[in-house]
Residue, then its C-alpha position, 0 to 999 in steps of 0.5 A: m849434468g848431461y842427459k840421455v835422450a832417445v828419439v823414437g821414429a828417428t828416420g821420419n820427417v819429425g824424428r830427423e827434425m828432433l835430432n836437428v833441434l837438439a843439436e841446434r839448441e845445444f840440448p844438454a845431452d851426454e848421449v843421444y840414441a836414434i831409435a826406429s823399427r827393426r827394418s831401419l836397424g843400422t840406418e844412419v841419421s844426422f845429429g849435428d856433426k855426428t852420424l848415429k846408427c838407428q837402434d831397434l825399438e824392441q831391443f833398446d833399454f829405455s831405463k838408461a835414458d832420461f827422455c824419450l822423444m816419441s815420433a812414431g805414430s799413435a799405434v806405436s805410442k799406445e803400445w810403447s809409451p807406457r812401457i817406456g814410462a814404466k822404465g823411469c824414462i819420460v816420454i814426450d809423445n808427438s802423436s794424438c794418442w795421449r792428448y785427451d787423457q786427463d792424466v797426461p798433460l798437453i803442453v805448449p811451454e809458452v802457454n801452459a808450462d806449469a801443467v808439465a808437473g802433472y807428467t808423473k801420473k804416467n811419465i807421459i807428456a803429449n805434444p799438441n797437434c801442429s795446427t793447434a801449437q802455433l795457434v795457442v802461442v798466438l792466442k795466449p797473450l791476447h787472451d791474457a789481455a782481453k779474454i777470448k770468447r770465440v775463435v774462427v780459424s781456417t788453416y792452410q796446412s802443408v803436405s809435410g804434416a801428412g808425412k814423407e809419402a805426402m810430400d813425395e805425392l805433391w812432388s810427383q804430381t807437380k812434375g807430372m803436370y808438365v810431362p804429358g802421360q805421366e800424371v800421378e793418381p792420388k794415393k796419400f790424399t783423396k784428390q789431386i794435391a798439386f795446384n789444388c786445395i783439399p778441405q779434408i784433413d783426417v776423417f769425417m766425424e758425425d757432425g760433419y767436422t773432420k777429426e783435425e778440426w775437432k782436435m783444434l777445438a779440444e786441444t785449445k780448450k785443454i791447453l788454454d781455456p775450456k770456456i773458449k768457443l772455437t770452430a775450424t776449417c782445415v785445408r790441405v794446400p800444395v805447400f811442402v813445409g809450413h802451416s798458415e792460419a787465418v784467425n778471427i777472434e772475438f774478445e770479452n773486452p776491447i782490444s785494438p789492432e795496435e794493442a794486439r800488435a804491441i802485446l804480440r811483439e813481446a810474446p815468447g815464441v812470436m814474431v810480428v811482421d805486419k807492414r800494410e804494404p805489398g809483401g809486408y807479411v810472412t808466408p810459409v816459404e819464409a817460415a820454413g826452418e824458423f823457430a818463431t810463429f809469425v803473425s801478420r795482417i793484424r786488423e779489426d774484425a768489425t763484424v763482431e764487438n771487440g773483434l780482431a782478424l790476423w794471419c799466422v804462419s809457422d813451420n809445422l815440423l818445428k813448432g808444430a812438432a820437433l821444436n815444441t817437444v824439445q822445449i818440453a824437455e827443456t822446461i822439465i830440466n829448467r824446473n828441476l822436475l826430473p826424479n833425480a834432479a838436485 
C-alpha cells in the first residue's frame, strides 16, 4: 500500500530536505504534495527525479493525505496543525510549537519509538530541536547501560539552523571580508557571524539561559528521562551545515571509554569514528549530507566519578529535522498505527 504525503514549507531548507529524504529512503508514497504559502504557488521543487509544483496551503485538502510533514514555523503550525489533524491527516511538526504539550508525543525513533502511539490525542507528533535530536541518540544507549545522572553540553551550531537568510548572511559577510568597502552588517544575527562565534541562540530567559539551551534540557527530559540533569551552552558558529557538541556525562554506574565505544558502535543511528590520532574524528563538513550521528573523542572525564567526555556531530537539516520527521512516519507505518492499517 502506498501513502500520500504532504510537505508543508516545501520551499524552505528543511522542506526541500524532507523531499530529498523521502526520495532517498524510497518512502512508500503513492503521492507527494509540495505545499507552501500562496506567494510560492507554482514554485517548482525537486522530489527524486520528479519536479513538483507547490500548492497553496490555504486551498489544499488535507483529508486526502495520510501524513503532513510540517516545516513552516511555529506560528503556521499553531494555526494549521490542529486543523490538518482534524482532517484525519497525521501531522509531524518540525517547529517548537507542540514539543512541550503533554498530549503531543516528542519523538526520536531510535530513543522513544513506543511513545509514538500517543499521537491519536491530537493527531500531532513533535520533532525535537536539532541539537537535542543528535544528543539523545547518543545518550540513550549509554543511559541504558550505566544510567546518566548529569550532562554538560556545549554546542557549536551551524547557521543553517537559523534558515536560508542566516546562510546568506554568512556567505555575504565572508565574501565581504575580502573586498574592502563591502562589509555586510549583521541582520539575522546579533553580531558578525563570519570568522566569529556567537554565544546566543534564540532569546534570553530570566535565569540567563537562552531558550535554545532550555529546549535541550526540557526535551531531553521528555524524550529520555525526567531525572537527568542537563546544562547547556549553545553557540552559533560560522559553519553552513552540521551541528557539533562537546558532551560531558556523569553516570550512576561505572562505564569505561572502551565499553562506551563498543555500545555506541552497536547503537542505531550512531557511527563511531574515534582514532586517537590527528584527524581521527568527524567534523561538520564530513557529517553534512549523512544520516548518521557521528561520535568521536570518547574518553574519561576524571573530574567526576563515573564520567565520560565525547564529541558528536550530525547534519542538523537531516537527523535534526527532515530525516527524523520521515523516520517518525516510517515508525507509524511499521507499527501499523495508521487508523486504516490492516
